[in-house]
PDB file of N, CA, C and O in Angstrom:
ATOM      1  N   MET A   1      47.661  43.550 -35.313  1.00  0.00           N
ATOM      2  CA  MET A   1      47.193  44.029 -34.039  1.00  0.00           C
ATOM      3  C   MET A   1      46.701  42.871 -33.190  1.00  0.00           C
ATOM      4  O   MET A   1      46.038  41.965 -33.694  1.00  0.00           O
ATOM      5  N   GLN A   2      47.016  42.895 -31.931  1.00  0.00           N
ATOM      6  CA  GLN A   2      46.610  41.825 -31.040  1.00  0.00           C
ATOM      7  C   GLN A   2      45.227  42.110 -30.470  1.00  0.00           C
ATOM      8  O   GLN A   2      44.800  43.262 -30.402  1.00  0.00           O
ATOM      9  N   THR A   3      44.534  41.058 -30.064  1.00  0.00           N
ATOM     10  CA  THR A   3      43.194  41.185 -29.504  1.00  0.00           C
ATOM     11  C   THR A   3      43.191  42.051 -28.262  1.00  0.00           C
ATOM     12  O   THR A   3      42.240  42.803 -28.050  1.00  0.00           O
ATOM     13  N   SER A   4      44.214  41.975 -27.437  1.00  0.00           N
ATOM     14  CA  SER A   4      44.263  42.752 -26.205  1.00  0.00           C
ATOM     15  C   SER A   4      44.285  44.254 -26.493  1.00  0.00           C
ATOM     16  O   SER A   4      43.833  45.043 -25.664  1.00  0.00           O
ATOM     17  N   GLN A   5      44.799  44.655 -27.642  1.00  0.00           N
ATOM     18  CA  GLN A   5      44.815  46.072 -28.006  1.00  0.00           C
ATOM     19  C   GLN A   5      43.401  46.586 -28.270  1.00  0.00           C
ATOM     20  O   GLN A   5      43.111  47.751 -27.998  1.00  0.00           O
ATOM     21  N   TYR A   6      42.526  45.743 -28.790  1.00  0.00           N
ATOM     22  CA  TYR A   6      41.143  46.148 -29.030  1.00  0.00           C
ATOM     23  C   TYR A   6      40.391  46.332 -27.720  1.00  0.00           C
ATOM     24  O   TYR A   6      39.592  47.259 -27.588  1.00  0.00           O
ATOM     25  N   ALA A   7      40.638  45.465 -26.761  1.00  0.00           N
ATOM     26  CA  ALA A   7      39.940  45.519 -25.483  1.00  0.00           C
ATOM     27  C   ALA A   7      40.296  46.765 -24.688  1.00  0.00           C
ATOM     28  O   ALA A   7      39.495  47.229 -23.876  1.00  0.00           O
ATOM     29  N   SER A   8      41.485  47.312 -24.911  1.00  0.00           N
ATOM     30  CA  SER A   8      41.910  48.469 -24.138  1.00  0.00           C
ATOM     31  C   SER A   8      41.663  49.797 -24.862  1.00  0.00           C
ATOM     32  O   SER A   8      42.138  50.840 -24.412  1.00  0.00           O
ATOM     33  N   LEU A   9      40.938  49.770 -25.956  1.00  0.00           N
ATOM     34  CA  LEU A   9      40.658  50.981 -26.711  1.00  0.00           C
ATOM     35  C   LEU A   9      39.747  51.906 -25.901  1.00  0.00           C
ATOM     36  O   LEU A   9      38.712  51.454 -25.412  1.00  0.00           O
ATOM     37  N   PRO A  10      40.101  53.186 -25.743  1.00  0.00           N
ATOM     38  CA  PRO A  10      39.274  54.120 -24.976  1.00  0.00           C
ATOM     39  C   PRO A  10      37.890  54.297 -25.609  1.00  0.00           C
ATOM     40  O   PRO A  10      37.751  54.225 -26.830  1.00  0.00           O
ATOM     41  N   THR A  11      36.891  54.524 -24.796  1.00  0.00           N
ATOM     42  CA  THR A  11      35.509  54.653 -25.255  1.00  0.00           C
ATOM     43  C   THR A  11      35.360  55.725 -26.329  1.00  0.00           C
ATOM     44  O   THR A  11      34.635  55.514 -27.302  1.00  0.00           O
ATOM     45  N   GLU A  12      36.015  56.850 -26.181  1.00  0.00           N
ATOM     46  CA  GLU A  12      35.869  57.943 -27.152  1.00  0.00           C
ATOM     47  C   GLU A  12      36.468  57.610 -28.522  1.00  0.00           C
ATOM     48  O   GLU A  12      36.189  58.312 -29.495  1.00  0.00           O
ATOM     49  N   GLN A  13      37.277  56.564 -28.617  1.00  0.00           N
ATOM     50  CA  GLN A  13      37.861  56.149 -29.902  1.00  0.00           C
ATOM     51  C   GLN A  13      37.078  55.012 -30.552  1.00  0.00           C
ATOM     52  O   GLN A  13      37.357  54.631 -31.689  1.00  0.00           O
ATOM     53  N   ARG A  14      36.107  54.477 -29.834  1.00  0.00           N
ATOM     54  CA  ARG A  14      35.333  53.361 -30.384  1.00  0.00           C
ATOM     55  C   ARG A  14      34.290  53.876 -31.372  1.00  0.00           C
ATOM     56  O   ARG A  14      33.862  55.028 -31.295  1.00  0.00           O
ATOM     57  N   GLN A  15      33.890  53.012 -32.297  1.00  0.00           N
ATOM     58  CA  GLN A  15      32.911  53.362 -33.314  1.00  0.00           C
ATOM     59  C   GLN A  15      31.756  52.369 -33.244  1.00  0.00           C
ATOM     60  O   GLN A  15      31.976  51.162 -33.137  1.00  0.00           O
ATOM     61  N   ARG A  16      30.541  52.870 -33.304  1.00  0.00           N
ATOM     62  CA  ARG A  16      29.357  52.012 -33.238  1.00  0.00           C
ATOM     63  C   ARG A  16      29.255  51.162 -34.513  1.00  0.00           C
ATOM     64  O   ARG A  16      29.460  51.657 -35.621  1.00  0.00           O
ATOM     65  N   CYS A  17      28.941  49.908 -34.336  1.00  0.00           N
ATOM     66  CA  CYS A  17      28.772  48.980 -35.453  1.00  0.00           C
ATOM     67  C   CYS A  17      27.300  48.967 -35.858  1.00  0.00           C
ATOM     68  O   CYS A  17      26.428  48.703 -35.029  1.00  0.00           O
ATOM     69  N   GLU A  18      27.027  49.247 -37.119  1.00  0.00           N
ATOM     70  CA  GLU A  18      25.639  49.268 -37.584  1.00  0.00           C
ATOM     71  C   GLU A  18      25.299  47.910 -38.194  1.00  0.00           C
ATOM     72  O   GLU A  18      26.034  47.404 -39.041  1.00  0.00           O
ATOM     73  N   VAL A  19      24.204  47.335 -37.768  1.00  0.00           N
ATOM     74  CA  VAL A  19      23.761  46.025 -38.239  1.00  0.00           C
ATOM     75  C   VAL A  19      22.700  46.221 -39.320  1.00  0.00           C
ATOM     76  O   VAL A  19      21.722  46.940 -39.118  1.00  0.00           O
ATOM     77  N   TRP A  20      22.900  45.583 -40.456  1.00  0.00           N
ATOM     78  CA  TRP A  20      21.936  45.634 -41.560  1.00  0.00           C
ATOM     79  C   TRP A  20      21.317  44.252 -41.722  1.00  0.00           C
ATOM     80  O   TRP A  20      21.946  43.242 -41.409  1.00  0.00           O
ATOM     81  N   THR A  21      20.102  44.215 -42.204  1.00  0.00           N
ATOM     82  CA  THR A  21      19.442  42.947 -42.465  1.00  0.00           C
ATOM     83  C   THR A  21      18.588  43.081 -43.724  1.00  0.00           C
ATOM     84  O   THR A  21      18.241  44.187 -44.138  1.00  0.00           O
ATOM     85  N   ARG A  22      18.265  41.968 -44.308  1.00  0.00           N
ATOM     86  CA  ARG A  22      17.450  41.962 -45.533  1.00  0.00           C
ATOM     87  C   ARG A  22      15.981  41.934 -45.146  1.00  0.00           C
ATOM     88  O   ARG A  22      15.534  41.049 -44.417  1.00  0.00           O
ATOM     89  N   VAL A  23      15.239  42.913 -45.641  1.00  0.00           N
ATOM     90  CA  VAL A  23      13.808  43.005 -45.360  1.00  0.00           C
ATOM     91  C   VAL A  23      13.069  43.221 -46.673  1.00  0.00           C
ATOM     92  O   VAL A  23      13.366  44.163 -47.409  1.00  0.00           O
ATOM     93  N   MET A  24      12.118  42.362 -46.965  1.00  0.00           N
ATOM     94  CA  MET A  24      11.274  42.513 -48.150  1.00  0.00           C
ATOM     95  C   MET A  24      12.082  42.736 -49.435  1.00  0.00           C
ATOM     96  O   MET A  24      11.699  43.547 -50.279  1.00  0.00           O
ATOM     97  N   GLY A  25      13.192  42.019 -49.577  1.00  0.00           N
ATOM     98  CA  GLY A  25      13.965  42.064 -50.805  1.00  0.00           C
ATOM     99  C   GLY A  25      15.030  43.143 -50.885  1.00  0.00           C
ATOM    100  O   GLY A  25      15.707  43.252 -51.907  1.00  0.00           O
ATOM    101  N   TYR A  26      15.199  43.940 -49.845  1.00  0.00           N
ATOM    102  CA  TYR A  26      16.262  44.944 -49.852  1.00  0.00           C
ATOM    103  C   TYR A  26      16.914  45.012 -48.482  1.00  0.00           C
ATOM    104  O   TYR A  26      16.350  44.521 -47.504  1.00  0.00           O
ATOM    105  N   HIS A  27      18.091  45.612 -48.396  1.00  0.00           N
ATOM    106  CA  HIS A  27      18.827  45.697 -47.135  1.00  0.00           C
ATOM    107  C   HIS A  27      18.518  47.011 -46.428  1.00  0.00           C
ATOM    108  O   HIS A  27      18.380  48.058 -47.061  1.00  0.00           O
ATOM    109  N   ARG A  28      18.414  46.935 -45.104  1.00  0.00           N
ATOM    110  CA  ARG A  28      18.050  48.103 -44.310  1.00  0.00           C
ATOM    111  C   ARG A  28      18.718  48.015 -42.941  1.00  0.00           C
ATOM    112  O   ARG A  28      18.822  46.920 -42.388  1.00  0.00           O
ATOM    113  N   PRO A  29      19.176  49.140 -42.374  1.00  0.00           N
ATOM    114  CA  PRO A  29      19.786  49.105 -41.044  1.00  0.00           C
ATOM    115  C   PRO A  29      18.749  48.829 -39.962  1.00  0.00           C
ATOM    116  O   PRO A  29      17.653  49.388 -39.990  1.00  0.00           O
ATOM    117  N   VAL A  30      19.091  47.980 -39.027  1.00  0.00           N
ATOM    118  CA  VAL A  30      18.193  47.626 -37.927  1.00  0.00           C
ATOM    119  C   VAL A  30      17.866  48.862 -37.086  1.00  0.00           C
ATOM    120  O   VAL A  30      16.785  48.942 -36.504  1.00  0.00           O
ATOM    121  N   SER A  31      18.777  49.813 -37.019  1.00  0.00           N
ATOM    122  CA  SER A  31      18.548  51.027 -36.223  1.00  0.00           C
ATOM    123  C   SER A  31      17.358  51.845 -36.728  1.00  0.00           C
ATOM    124  O   SER A  31      16.828  52.671 -35.985  1.00  0.00           O
ATOM    125  N   GLN A  32      16.929  51.634 -37.972  1.00  0.00           N
ATOM    126  CA  GLN A  32      15.789  52.369 -38.525  1.00  0.00           C
ATOM    127  C   GLN A  32      14.469  51.615 -38.370  1.00  0.00           C
ATOM    128  O   GLN A  32      13.426  52.102 -38.807  1.00  0.00           O
ATOM    129  N   PHE A  33      14.503  50.449 -37.762  1.00  0.00           N
ATOM    130  CA  PHE A  33      13.277  49.670 -37.545  1.00  0.00           C
ATOM    131  C   PHE A  33      12.405  50.328 -36.483  1.00  0.00           C
ATOM    132  O   PHE A  33      12.905  50.992 -35.574  1.00  0.00           O
ATOM    133  N   ASN A  34      11.089  50.134 -36.609  1.00  0.00           N
ATOM    134  CA  ASN A  34      10.188  50.574 -35.540  1.00  0.00           C
ATOM    135  C   ASN A  34      10.239  49.545 -34.408  1.00  0.00           C
ATOM    136  O   ASN A  34      10.885  48.507 -34.550  1.00  0.00           O
ATOM    137  N   ILE A  35       9.575  49.819 -33.298  1.00  0.00           N
ATOM    138  CA  ILE A  35       9.645  48.966 -32.107  1.00  0.00           C
ATOM    139  C   ILE A  35       9.214  47.530 -32.404  1.00  0.00           C
ATOM    140  O   ILE A  35       9.860  46.582 -31.957  1.00  0.00           O
ATOM    141  N   GLY A  36       8.143  47.370 -33.144  1.00  0.00           N
ATOM    142  CA  GLY A  36       7.644  46.032 -33.470  1.00  0.00           C
ATOM    143  C   GLY A  36       8.609  45.239 -34.326  1.00  0.00           C
ATOM    144  O   GLY A  36       8.836  44.054 -34.079  1.00  0.00           O
ATOM    145  N   LYS A  37       9.180  45.885 -35.332  1.00  0.00           N
ATOM    146  CA  LYS A  37      10.116  45.203 -36.219  1.00  0.00           C
ATOM    147  C   LYS A  37      11.403  44.842 -35.484  1.00  0.00           C
ATOM    148  O   LYS A  37      11.993  43.795 -35.753  1.00  0.00           O
ATOM    149  N   ARG A  38      11.858  45.715 -34.539  1.00  0.00           N
ATOM    150  CA  ARG A  38      13.045  45.385 -33.735  1.00  0.00           C
ATOM    151  C   ARG A  38      12.790  44.150 -32.882  1.00  0.00           C
ATOM    152  O   ARG A  38      13.655  43.281 -32.775  1.00  0.00           O
ATOM    153  N   ALA A  39      11.616  44.066 -32.277  1.00  0.00           N
ATOM    154  CA  ALA A  39      11.280  42.896 -31.457  1.00  0.00           C
ATOM    155  C   ALA A  39      11.261  41.641 -32.321  1.00  0.00           C
ATOM    156  O   ALA A  39      11.756  40.593 -31.908  1.00  0.00           O
ATOM    157  N   GLU A  40      10.694  41.746 -33.513  1.00  0.00           N
ATOM    158  CA  GLU A  40      10.661  40.611 -34.442  1.00  0.00           C
ATOM    159  C   GLU A  40      12.080  40.195 -34.838  1.00  0.00           C
ATOM    160  O   GLU A  40      12.374  39.003 -34.927  1.00  0.00           O
ATOM    161  N   HIS A  41      12.943  41.154 -35.071  1.00  0.00           N
ATOM    162  CA  HIS A  41      14.332  40.864 -35.453  1.00  0.00           C
ATOM    163  C   HIS A  41      15.060  40.126 -34.331  1.00  0.00           C
ATOM    164  O   HIS A  41      15.845  39.218 -34.602  1.00  0.00           O
ATOM    165  N   GLN A  42      14.810  40.501 -33.078  1.00  0.00           N
ATOM    166  CA  GLN A  42      15.462  39.838 -31.938  1.00  0.00           C
ATOM    167  C   GLN A  42      14.992  38.403 -31.764  1.00  0.00           C
ATOM    168  O   GLN A  42      15.731  37.569 -31.239  1.00  0.00           O
ATOM    169  N   GLU A  43      13.778  38.106 -32.196  1.00  0.00           N
ATOM    170  CA  GLU A  43      13.225  36.758 -32.052  1.00  0.00           C
ATOM    171  C   GLU A  43      13.634  35.821 -33.183  1.00  0.00           C
ATOM    172  O   GLU A  43      13.383  34.619 -33.100  1.00  0.00           O
ATOM    173  N   ARG A  44      14.245  36.333 -34.218  1.00  0.00           N
ATOM    174  CA  ARG A  44      14.620  35.511 -35.376  1.00  0.00           C
ATOM    175  C   ARG A  44      15.603  34.416 -34.995  1.00  0.00           C
ATOM    176  O   ARG A  44      16.444  34.583 -34.111  1.00  0.00           O
ATOM    177  N   ARG A  45      15.475  33.309 -35.679  1.00  0.00           N
ATOM    178  CA  ARG A  45      16.435  32.216 -35.536  1.00  0.00           C
ATOM    179  C   ARG A  45      17.337  32.279 -36.753  1.00  0.00           C
ATOM    180  O   ARG A  45      16.861  32.252 -37.887  1.00  0.00           O
ATOM    181  N   HIS A  46      18.640  32.362 -36.520  1.00  0.00           N
ATOM    182  CA  HIS A  46      19.603  32.509 -37.601  1.00  0.00           C
ATOM    183  C   HIS A  46      20.070  31.153 -38.109  1.00  0.00           C
ATOM    184  O   HIS A  46      20.235  30.212 -37.333  1.00  0.00           O
ATOM    185  N   PHE A  47      20.275  31.063 -39.391  1.00  0.00           N
ATOM    186  CA  PHE A  47      20.730  29.857 -40.069  1.00  0.00           C
ATOM    187  C   PHE A  47      22.170  29.561 -39.671  1.00  0.00           C
ATOM    188  O   PHE A  47      23.020  30.451 -39.672  1.00  0.00           O
ATOM    189  N   THR A  48      22.433  28.306 -39.332  1.00  0.00           N
ATOM    190  CA  THR A  48      23.807  27.837 -39.134  1.00  0.00           C
ATOM    191  C   THR A  48      23.986  26.579 -39.958  1.00  0.00           C
ATOM    192  O   THR A  48      23.108  25.717 -39.998  1.00  0.00           O
ATOM    193  N   GLU A  49      25.107  26.481 -40.600  1.00  0.00           N
ATOM    194  CA  GLU A  49      25.361  25.354 -41.484  1.00  0.00           C
ATOM    195  C   GLU A  49      25.396  24.034 -40.722  1.00  0.00           C
ATOM    196  O   GLU A  49      24.928  23.015 -41.229  1.00  0.00           O
ATOM    197  N   ALA A  50      25.948  24.042 -39.507  1.00  0.00           N
ATOM    198  CA  ALA A  50      26.026  22.818 -38.710  1.00  0.00           C
ATOM    199  C   ALA A  50      24.637  22.282 -38.379  1.00  0.00           C
ATOM    200  O   ALA A  50      24.401  21.076 -38.452  1.00  0.00           O
ATOM    201  N   ALA A  51      23.737  23.156 -38.021  1.00  0.00           N
ATOM    202  CA  ALA A  51      22.368  22.736 -37.681  1.00  0.00           C
ATOM    203  C   ALA A  51      21.625  22.222 -38.916  1.00  0.00           C
ATOM    204  O   ALA A  51      20.805  21.310 -38.813  1.00  0.00           O
ATOM    205  N   ALA A  52      21.907  22.796 -40.065  1.00  0.00           N
ATOM    206  CA  ALA A  52      21.229  22.407 -41.291  1.00  0.00           C
ATOM    207  C   ALA A  52      21.686  21.052 -41.810  1.00  0.00           C
ATOM    208  O   ALA A  52      20.937  20.393 -42.531  1.00  0.00           O
ATOM    209  N   SER A  53      22.884  20.622 -41.467  1.00  0.00           N
ATOM    210  CA  SER A  53      23.414  19.376 -41.992  1.00  0.00           C
ATOM    211  C   SER A  53      22.945  18.149 -41.213  1.00  0.00           C
ATOM    212  O   SER A  53      23.242  17.024 -41.614  1.00  0.00           O
ATOM    213  N   ARG A  54      22.233  18.333 -40.133  1.00  0.00           N
ATOM    214  CA  ARG A  54      21.744  17.179 -39.346  1.00  0.00           C
ATOM    215  C   ARG A  54      20.624  16.459 -40.011  1.00  0.00           C
ATOM    216  O   ARG A  54      20.115  15.476 -39.472  1.00  0.00           O
TER     217      ARG A  54
END
């Protein structure tokens, strides 16, 4: 499938992507976070291998 086919997909055929993250030793969907935890998740700095190798 080509990338252009994904861009033209009708809204009613699209599916929401659920984001999970590791919290306190287990995995949990971000959609179940309370307001404070969601704000904390947005402020996180994510690990990148390129940045770590400097």
